[in-house]
N, CA, C and O atoms as CSV, one atom per row, in Angstrom:
chain,resi,resn,atom,element,x,y,z
A,1,MET,N,N,99.491,38.608,18.291
A,1,MET,CA,C,99.107,38.610,19.648
A,1,MET,C,C,98.611,40.036,20.035
A,1,MET,O,O,99.278,41.044,19.803
A,2,ARG,N,N,97.414,40.046,20.633
A,2,ARG,CA,C,96.644,41.274,20.862
A,2,ARG,C,C,96.866,41.613,22.385
A,2,ARG,O,O,96.632,40.749,23.230
A,3,SER,N,N,97.303,42.830,22.730
A,3,SER,CA,C,97.411,43.245,24.046
A,3,SER,C,C,96.126,43.639,24.626
A,3,SER,O,O,95.297,44.191,23.902
A,4,SER,N,N,95.901,43.434,25.739
A,4,SER,CA,C,94.669,43.805,26.468
A,4,SER,C,C,94.832,44.998,27.325
A,4,SER,O,O,95.823,45.171,28.034
A,5,LEU,N,N,93.799,45.848,27.239
A,5,LEU,CA,C,93.849,47.116,28.085
A,5,LEU,C,C,93.661,46.792,29.549
A,5,LEU,O,O,94.210,47.445,30.437
A,6,VAL,N,N,92.818,45.700,29.783
A,6,VAL,CA,C,92.609,45.356,31.222
A,6,VAL,C,C,93.430,43.939,31.485
A,6,VAL,O,O,93.371,42.979,30.716
A,7,LEU,N,N,94.138,43.976,32.602
A,7,LEU,CA,C,94.962,42.771,33.049
A,7,LEU,C,C,94.367,42.305,34.336
A,7,LEU,O,O,93.738,43.074,35.062
A,8,PHE,N,N,94.555,41.107,34.606
A,8,PHE,CA,C,94.096,40.529,35.892
A,8,PHE,C,C,95.297,40.257,36.664
A,8,PHE,O,O,96.108,39.460,36.193
A,9,VAL,N,N,95.540,40.853,37.877
A,9,VAL,CA,C,96.594,40.672,38.719
A,9,VAL,C,C,96.113,40.366,40.071
A,9,VAL,O,O,95.496,41.231,40.692
A,10,GLY,N,N,96.339,39.210,40.583
A,10,GLY,CA,C,95.911,38.696,41.826
A,10,GLY,C,C,94.414,38.728,41.895
A,10,GLY,O,O,93.886,39.067,42.954
A,11,GLY,N,N,93.686,38.403,40.855
A,11,GLY,CA,C,92.263,38.338,40.777
A,11,GLY,C,C,91.635,39.712,40.664
A,11,GLY,O,O,90.409,39.818,40.687
A,12,ARG,N,N,92.351,40.672,40.553
A,12,ARG,CA,C,91.814,42.101,40.360
A,12,ARG,C,C,92.044,42.616,39.030
A,12,ARG,O,O,93.083,42.339,38.431
A,13,LYS,N,N,91.128,43.362,38.519
A,13,LYS,CA,C,91.237,44.039,37.179
A,13,LYS,C,C,92.231,45.178,37.338
A,13,LYS,O,O,92.106,45.934,38.302
A,14,VAL,N,N,93.155,45.342,36.505
A,14,VAL,CA,C,94.133,46.408,36.510
A,14,VAL,C,C,94.325,46.901,35.101
A,14,VAL,O,O,94.475,46.068,34.206
A,15,ILE,N,N,94.333,48.206,34.830
A,15,ILE,CA,C,94.537,48.799,33.539
A,15,ILE,C,C,96.027,48.694,33.208
A,15,ILE,O,O,96.898,48.964,34.034
A,16,ASN,N,N,96.272,48.299,31.994
A,16,ASN,CA,C,97.577,48.242,31.377
A,16,ASN,C,C,98.000,49.648,31.197
A,16,ASN,O,O,97.472,50.272,30.277
A,17,SER,N,N,98.907,50.255,31.969
A,17,SER,CA,C,99.238,51.668,31.903
A,17,SER,C,C,99.925,51.966,30.591
A,17,SER,O,O,99.660,53.004,29.984
A,18,GLU,N,N,100.784,51.104,30.143
A,18,GLU,CA,C,101.509,51.291,28.910
A,18,GLU,C,C,100.655,51.435,27.716
A,18,GLU,O,O,100.814,52.312,26.866
A,19,LEU,N,N,99.693,50.476,27.696
A,19,LEU,CA,C,98.644,50.607,26.517
A,19,LEU,C,C,97.739,51.720,26.590
A,19,LEU,O,O,97.368,52.303,25.572
A,20,TRP,N,N,97.316,52.085,27.898
A,20,TRP,CA,C,96.465,53.235,28.158
A,20,TRP,C,C,97.198,54.508,27.576
A,20,TRP,O,O,96.641,55.280,26.794
A,21,HIS,N,N,98.431,54.654,28.002
A,21,HIS,CA,C,99.171,55.844,27.475
A,21,HIS,C,C,99.407,55.762,25.958
A,21,HIS,O,O,99.448,56.809,25.311
A,22,ALA,N,N,99.554,54.638,25.395
A,22,ALA,CA,C,99.648,54.516,23.924
A,22,ALA,C,C,98.312,55.006,23.185
A,22,ALA,O,O,98.320,55.725,22.185
A,23,CYS,N,N,97.299,54.571,23.745
A,23,CYS,CA,C,95.794,54.984,23.384
A,23,CYS,C,C,95.628,56.468,23.448
A,23,CYS,O,O,95.084,57.104,22.545
A,24,ALA,N,N,96.123,57.018,24.567
A,24,ALA,CA,C,95.793,58.467,24.908
A,24,ALA,C,C,96.717,59.300,23.855
A,24,ALA,O,O,96.254,60.330,23.367
A,25,GLY,N,N,97.851,58.914,23.551
A,25,GLY,CA,C,98.721,59.606,22.604
A,25,GLY,C,C,99.801,60.380,23.287
A,25,GLY,O,O,99.792,60.545,24.507
A,26,SER,N,N,100.705,60.842,22.525
A,26,SER,CA,C,101.885,61.373,23.087
A,26,SER,C,C,101.694,62.858,23.696
A,26,SER,O,O,102.537,63.363,24.437
A,27,LEU,N,N,100.603,63.449,23.342
A,27,LEU,CA,C,100.356,64.861,23.852
A,27,LEU,C,C,99.657,64.895,25.255
A,27,LEU,O,O,99.430,65.962,25.825
A,28,VAL,N,N,99.324,63.666,25.785
A,28,VAL,CA,C,98.537,63.536,26.897
A,28,VAL,C,C,99.640,63.272,28.104
A,28,VAL,O,O,100.459,62.354,28.065
A,29,SER,N,N,99.534,64.154,29.097
A,29,SER,CA,C,100.325,63.984,30.385
A,29,SER,C,C,99.478,64.119,31.473
A,29,SER,O,O,98.579,64.958,31.413
A,30,LEU,N,N,99.628,63.391,32.514
A,30,LEU,CA,C,98.709,63.409,33.692
A,30,LEU,C,C,99.551,63.895,34.829
A,30,LEU,O,O,100.743,63.591,34.870
A,31,PRO,N,N,99.005,64.624,35.741
A,31,PRO,CA,C,99.659,65.169,36.897
A,31,PRO,C,C,99.959,64.018,37.909
A,31,PRO,O,O,99.163,63.086,38.023
A,32,GLN,N,N,101.055,64.081,38.610
A,32,GLN,CA,C,101.352,63.120,39.547
A,32,GLN,C,C,100.740,63.504,40.917
A,32,GLN,O,O,100.558,64.675,41.249
A,33,PRO,N,N,100.424,62.394,41.716
A,33,PRO,CA,C,99.926,62.722,43.007
A,33,PRO,C,C,100.836,63.670,43.913
A,33,PRO,O,O,102.047,63.474,44.004
A,34,GLY,N,N,100.256,64.593,44.504
A,34,GLY,CA,C,101.077,65.577,45.248
A,34,GLY,C,C,101.171,66.926,44.451
A,34,GLY,O,O,101.367,67.981,45.054
A,35,SER,N,N,101.035,66.879,43.149
A,35,SER,CA,C,101.261,68.095,42.356
A,35,SER,C,C,100.086,69.026,42.474
A,35,SER,O,O,99.015,68.583,42.890
A,36,LEU,N,N,100.219,70.282,42.136
A,36,LEU,CA,C,99.180,71.233,42.231
A,36,LEU,C,C,98.667,71.563,40.770
A,36,LEU,O,O,99.391,71.801,39.803
A,37,VAL,N,N,97.312,71.535,40.788
A,37,VAL,CA,C,96.604,71.795,39.515
A,37,VAL,C,C,95.466,72.830,39.732
A,37,VAL,O,O,95.060,73.096,40.863
A,38,TYR,N,N,94.983,73.384,38.647
A,38,TYR,CA,C,93.771,74.256,38.666
A,38,TYR,C,C,92.659,73.506,38.225
A,38,TYR,O,O,92.739,72.831,37.199
A,39,TYR,N,N,91.511,73.568,38.980
A,39,TYR,CA,C,90.337,72.883,38.680
A,39,TYR,C,C,89.255,74.005,38.254
A,39,TYR,O,O,89.035,74.982,38.969
A,40,PHE,N,N,88.620,73.782,37.059
A,40,PHE,CA,C,87.632,74.679,36.604
A,40,PHE,C,C,86.238,74.156,36.649
A,40,PHE,O,O,85.818,73.415,35.759
A,41,PRO,N,N,85.460,74.550,37.738
A,41,PRO,CA,C,84.159,73.963,37.992
A,41,PRO,C,C,83.165,74.051,36.750
A,41,PRO,O,O,82.462,73.111,36.377
A,42,GLN,N,N,83.202,75.206,36.214
A,42,GLN,CA,C,82.249,75.486,35.147
A,42,GLN,C,C,82.498,74.589,33.905
A,42,GLN,O,O,81.611,73.966,33.323
A,43,GLY,N,N,83.918,74.600,33.542
A,43,GLY,CA,C,84.237,73.672,32.393
A,43,GLY,C,C,83.973,72.258,32.660
A,43,GLY,O,O,83.604,71.519,31.747
A,44,HIS,N,N,84.156,71.793,33.981
A,44,HIS,CA,C,83.746,70.351,34.271
A,44,HIS,C,C,82.220,70.183,34.131
A,44,HIS,O,O,81.761,69.179,33.585
A,45,SER,N,N,81.496,71.079,34.581
A,45,SER,CA,C,80.018,71.044,34.478
A,45,SER,C,C,79.619,70.966,33.055
A,45,SER,O,O,78.816,70.103,32.702
A,46,GLU,N,N,80.132,71.821,32.202
A,46,GLU,CA,C,79.838,71.760,30.744
A,46,GLU,C,C,80.187,70.417,30.107
A,46,GLU,O,O,79.421,69.858,29.323
A,47,GLN,N,N,81.377,69.917,30.473
A,47,GLN,CA,C,81.866,68.594,29.969
A,47,GLN,C,C,80.942,67.503,30.424
A,47,GLN,O,O,80.627,66.624,29.622
A,48,VAL,N,N,80.499,67.496,31.614
A,48,VAL,CA,C,79.608,66.413,32.149
A,48,VAL,C,C,78.166,66.636,31.320
A,48,VAL,O,O,77.537,65.667,30.894
A,49,THR,N,N,77.770,67.840,31.163
A,49,THR,CA,C,76.510,67.996,30.380
A,49,THR,C,C,76.584,67.429,29.005
A,49,THR,O,O,75.671,66.740,28.550
A,50,ALA,N,N,77.729,67.731,28.303
A,50,ALA,CA,C,77.893,67.415,26.930
A,50,ALA,C,C,78.120,65.851,26.753
A,50,ALA,O,O,77.685,65.231,25.782
A,51,SER,N,N,78.804,65.310,27.731
A,51,SER,CA,C,79.152,63.812,27.540
A,51,SER,C,C,78.015,62.926,28.212
A,51,SER,O,O,78.081,61.702,28.100
A,52,THR,N,N,77.044,63.486,28.862
A,52,THR,CA,C,75.988,62.643,29.532
A,52,THR,C,C,74.844,62.569,28.698
A,52,THR,O,O,74.034,63.495,28.730
A,53,ARG,N,N,74.671,61.609,27.969
A,53,ARG,CA,C,73.537,61.469,26.982
A,53,ARG,C,C,72.599,60.435,27.481
A,53,ARG,O,O,71.497,60.337,26.941
A,54,LYS,N,N,72.915,59.691,28.416
A,54,LYS,CA,C,72.089,58.575,28.942
A,54,LYS,C,C,70.778,59.028,29.537
A,54,LYS,O,O,69.745,58.386,29.346
A,55,ILE,N,N,70.819,60.188,30.296
A,55,ILE,CA,C,69.706,60.739,30.882
A,55,ILE,C,C,69.379,62.097,30.249
A,55,ILE,O,O,70.018,63.117,30.506
A,56,VAL,N,N,68.311,62.040,29.381
A,56,VAL,CA,C,68.085,63.234,28.516
A,56,VAL,C,C,67.675,64.431,29.224
A,56,VAL,O,O,68.181,65.515,28.935
A,57,ASN,N,N,66.771,64.312,30.154
A,57,ASN,CA,C,66.370,65.422,30.962
A,57,ASN,C,C,67.010,65.614,32.219
A,57,ASN,O,O,66.418,66.181,33.138
A,58,SER,N,N,68.290,65.144,32.343
A,58,SER,CA,C,68.963,65.463,33.705
A,58,SER,C,C,69.391,66.833,33.724
A,58,SER,O,O,69.681,67.476,32.714
A,59,HIS,N,N,69.426,67.303,35.019
A,59,HIS,CA,C,69.922,68.654,35.375
A,59,HIS,C,C,71.192,68.693,36.074
A,59,HIS,O,O,71.344,68.138,37.162
A,60,ILE,N,N,72.183,69.385,35.430
A,60,ILE,CA,C,73.442,69.434,36.097
A,60,ILE,C,C,73.423,70.727,36.916
A,60,ILE,O,O,73.131,71.774,36.339
A,61,PRO,N,N,73.678,70.727,38.063
A,61,PRO,CA,C,73.658,71.943,38.906
A,61,PRO,C,C,74.726,72.950,38.518
A,61,PRO,O,O,75.823,72.551,38.127
A,62,ALA,N,N,74.450,74.202,38.609
A,62,ALA,CA,C,75.375,75.257,38.400
A,62,ALA,C,C,75.826,75.741,39.775
A,62,ALA,O,O,75.049,76.248,40.584
A,63,TYR,N,N,77.081,75.562,39.984
A,63,TYR,CA,C,77.695,75.934,41.386
A,63,TYR,C,C,78.133,77.400,41.245
A,63,TYR,O,O,79.318,77.710,41.122
A,64,THR,N,N,77.185,78.238,41.267
A,64,THR,CA,C,77.490,79.778,41.081
A,64,THR,C,C,78.239,80.378,42.211
A,64,THR,O,O,78.838,81.444,42.067
A,65,ASP,N,N,78.224,79.708,43.366
A,65,ASP,CA,C,78.979,80.303,44.528
A,65,ASP,C,C,80.482,79.887,44.617
A,65,ASP,O,O,81.238,80.304,45.494
A,66,LEU,N,N,80.856,78.985,43.578
A,66,LEU,CA,C,82.284,78.651,43.527
A,66,LEU,C,C,83.100,79.540,42.683
A,66,LEU,O,O,82.573,80.052,41.696
A,67,PRO,N,N,84.417,79.793,42.988
A,67,PRO,CA,C,85.115,80.563,42.123
A,67,PRO,C,C,85.338,79.984,40.748
A,67,PRO,O,O,85.097,78.790,40.570
A,68,SER,N,N,85.760,80.708,39.804
A,68,SER,CA,C,85.908,80.167,38.409
A,68,SER,C,C,87.065,79.125,38.328
A,68,SER,O,O,87.055,78.278,37.434
A,69,GLN,N,N,88.085,79.182,39.277
A,69,GLN,CA,C,89.161,78.285,39.227
A,69,GLN,C,C,89.563,78.018,40.792
A,69,GLN,O,O,89.464,78.906,41.638
A,70,LEU,N,N,89.987,76.812,41.056
A,70,LEU,CA,C,90.328,76.383,42.336
A,70,LEU,C,C,91.687,75.784,42.273
A,70,LEU,O,O,91.867,74.842,41.501
A,71,MET,N,N,92.692,76.247,43.030
A,71,MET,CA,C,94.015,75.474,43.089
A,71,MET,C,C,93.735,74.215,43.922
A,71,MET,O,O,93.135,74.306,44.993
A,72,CYS,N,N,94.133,73.129,43.472
A,72,CYS,CA,C,93.823,71.913,44.105
A,72,CYS,C,C,95.219,70.989,44.052
A,72,CYS,O,O,96.053,71.081,43.151
A,73,GLN,N,N,95.303,70.132,45.128
A,73,GLN,CA,C,96.356,69.130,45.190
A,73,GLN,C,C,95.844,67.802,44.677
A,73,GLN,O,O,94.750,67.385,45.059
A,74,VAL,N,N,96.568,67.145,43.856
A,74,VAL,CA,C,96.140,65.784,43.353
A,74,VAL,C,C,96.536,64.818,44.348
A,74,VAL,O,O,97.685,64.795,44.788
A,75,HIS,N,N,95.595,63.985,44.737
A,75,HIS,CA,C,95.714,62.908,45.681
A,75,HIS,C,C,95.908,61.539,45.013
A,75,HIS,O,O,96.714,60.720,45.453
A,76,ASN,N,N,95.122,61.317,43.909
A,76,ASN,CA,C,95.149,60.091,43.176
A,76,ASN,C,C,94.762,60.214,41.756
A,76,ASN,O,O,93.919,61.029,41.381
A,77,VAL,N,N,95.395,59.385,40.955
A,77,VAL,CA,C,95.110,59.455,39.496
A,77,VAL,C,C,94.879,57.995,39.121
A,77,VAL,O,O,95.774,57.157,39.228
A,78,ALA,N,N,93.621,57.705,38.668
A,78,ALA,CA,C,93.286,56.366,38.223
A,78,ALA,C,C,92.993,56.186,36.789
A,78,ALA,O,O,92.202,56.975,36.272
A,79,LEU,N,N,93.495,55.304,36.118
A,79,LEU,CA,C,93.352,55.058,34.652
A,79,LEU,C,C,92.117,54.126,34.469
A,79,LEU,O,O,91.990,53.111,35.154
A,80,HIS,N,N,91.246,54.485,33.560
A,80,HIS,CA,C,89.968,53.714,33.352
A,80,HIS,C,C,89.739,53.546,31.766
A,80,HIS,O,O,90.272,54.292,30.945
A,81,ALA,N,N,88.930,52.537,31.448
A,81,ALA,CA,C,88.416,52.321,30.081
A,81,ALA,C,C,86.935,52.044,30.204
A,81,ALA,O,O,86.517,51.212,31.010
A,82,ASP,N,N,86.133,52.742,29.404
A,82,ASP,CA,C,84.673,52.478,29.391
A,82,ASP,C,C,84.395,50.967,28.803
A,82,ASP,O,O,84.901,50.549,27.761
A,83,LYS,N,N,83.608,50.307,29.550
A,83,LYS,CA,C,83.273,48.827,29.172
A,83,LYS,C,C,82.689,48.743,27.826
A,83,LYS,O,O,82.999,47.863,27.023
A,84,GLU,N,N,81.778,49.741,27.579
A,84,GLU,CA,C,81.008,49.683,26.312
A,84,GLU,C,C,81.713,50.322,25.005
A,84,GLU,O,O,81.519,49.867,23.878
A,85,THR,N,N,82.434,51.274,25.239
A,85,THR,CA,C,83.004,51.993,24.122
A,85,THR,C,C,84.534,51.865,24.029
A,85,THR,O,O,85.103,52.261,23.012
A,86,ASP,N,N,85.162,51.373,24.962
A,86,ASP,CA,C,86.581,51.299,25.141
A,86,ASP,C,C,87.260,52.713,25.129
A,86,ASP,O,O,88.459,52.846,24.883
A,87,GLU,N,N,86.478,53.692,25.391
A,87,GLU,CA,C,87.117,55.085,25.410
A,87,GLU,C,C,87.796,55.031,26.882
A,87,GLU,O,O,87.287,54.529,27.884
A,88,ILE,N,N,89.040,55.652,26.787
A,88,ILE,CA,C,89.848,55.689,27.946
A,88,ILE,C,C,89.640,57.136,28.642
A,88,ILE,O,O,89.238,58.109,28.004
A,89,TYR,N,N,89.918,57.167,29.847
A,89,TYR,CA,C,89.817,58.348,30.721
A,89,TYR,C,C,90.535,58.183,31.980
A,89,TYR,O,O,90.801,57.077,32.450
A,90,ALA,N,N,90.874,59.396,32.571
A,90,ALA,CA,C,91.537,59.303,33.884
A,90,ALA,C,C,90.519,59.931,34.907
A,90,ALA,O,O,89.692,60.782,34.581
A,91,GLN,N,N,90.653,59.463,36.082
A,91,GLN,CA,C,89.726,59.981,37.197
A,91,GLN,C,C,90.770,60.472,38.287
A,91,GLN,O,O,91.632,59.714,38.733
A,92,MET,N,N,90.644,61.672,38.646
A,92,MET,CA,C,91.487,62.264,39.747
A,92,MET,C,C,90.801,62.692,40.869
A,92,MET,O,O,89.705,63.249,40.798
A,93,THR,N,N,91.453,62.438,42.019
A,93,THR,CA,C,90.933,62.914,43.349
A,93,THR,C,C,91.710,64.113,43.590
A,93,THR,O,O,92.940,64.079,43.595
A,94,LEU,N,N,90.975,65.281,43.811
A,94,LEU,CA,C,91.567,66.543,44.010
A,94,LEU,C,C,91.043,67.156,45.386
A,94,LEU,O,O,89.895,67.004,45.805
A,95,GLN,N,N,91.983,67.820,45.981
A,95,GLN,CA,C,91.616,68.467,47.322
A,95,GLN,C,C,91.964,69.926,47.144
A,95,GLN,O,O,93.119,70.255,46.875
A,96,PRO,N,N,90.952,70.844,47.294
A,96,PRO,CA,C,91.204,72.264,47.270
A,96,PRO,C,C,92.297,72.721,48.220
A,96,PRO,O,O,92.343,72.248,49.355
A,97,VAL,N,N,93.205,73.646,47.791
A,97,VAL,CA,C,94.177,74.135,48.634
A,97,VAL,C,C,93.729,75.548,49.137
A,97,VAL,O,O,93.168,76.364,48.405
A,98,ASN,N,N,94.016,75.751,50.396
A,98,ASN,CA,C,93.541,76.919,51.049
A,98,ASN,C,C,94.244,78.083,50.351
A,98,ASN,O,O,95.463,78.207,50.467
A,99,SER,N,N,93.524,78.930,49.638
A,99,SER,CA,C,94.221,79.970,48.872
A,99,SER,C,C,94.121,81.456,49.526
A,99,SER,O,O,94.445,82.490,48.942
A,100,VAL,N,N,93.633,81.369,50.791
A,100,VAL,CA,C,93.445,82.578,51.539
A,100,VAL,C,C,94.831,82.857,52.145
A,100,VAL,O,O,95.482,82.011,52.758
A,101,ILE,N,N,95.238,84.178,51.906
A,101,ILE,CA,C,96.532,84.595,52.439
A,101,ILE,C,C,96.290,85.416,53.715
A,101,ILE,O,O,95.637,86.458,53.661
A,102,PHE,N,N,96.776,84.985,54.785
A,102,PHE,CA,C,96.567,85.737,56.154
A,102,PHE,C,C,97.681,86.753,56.282
A,102,PHE,O,O,98.868,86.453,56.152
A,103,SER,N,N,97.222,88.011,56.552
A,103,SER,CA,C,98.270,88.952,56.885
A,103,SER,C,C,97.930,89.546,58.239
A,103,SER,O,O,96.793,89.940,58.502
A,104,PHE,N,N,98.973,89.601,59.115
A,104,PHE,CA,C,98.900,90.075,60.452
A,104,PHE,C,C,99.322,91.524,60.620
A,104,PHE,O,O,100.389,91.887,60.124
A,105,CYS,N,N,98.645,92.275,61.210
A,105,CYS,CA,C,99.025,93.614,61.439
A,105,CYS,C,C,99.338,93.838,62.909
A,105,CYS,O,O,98.463,93.554,63.728
A,106,PHE,N,N,100.447,94.296,63.296
A,106,PHE,CA,C,100.874,94.461,64.605
A,106,PHE,C,C,100.808,95.982,64.958
A,106,PHE,O,O,101.530,96.783,64.366
A,107,ILE,N,N,100.003,96.336,65.852
A,107,ILE,CA,C,99.947,97.726,66.319
A,107,ILE,C,C,100.707,97.986,67.551
A,107,ILE,O,O,100.443,97.325,68.556
A,108,GLU,N,N,101.596,98.858,67.570
A,108,GLU,CA,C,102.424,99.153,68.704
A,108,GLU,C,C,101.880,100.171,69.581
A,108,GLU,O,O,102.498,100.512,70.589
């Protein structure tokens, strides 16, 4: 009996979480919604450039005005599998956390 990575629940496609995690391996851990993580824009841009081979002459913008790392809160984690390659991946929705520290000076 073969397990399927994609299940149909109520007419919707749903990723089999247990099988997804088995394919990912024991060293993979995903952040839970609500947790804080660091996002590295340059690393993400480099990963997208390396993994995007469908458009040969595509230009990935360099966001030079962004800091090298951003503290973000995880809002959603969705498990996926590529239809063509069966490669698994996770898509996360992140919201930057305001990292500015305000200090108030009271002058008497």
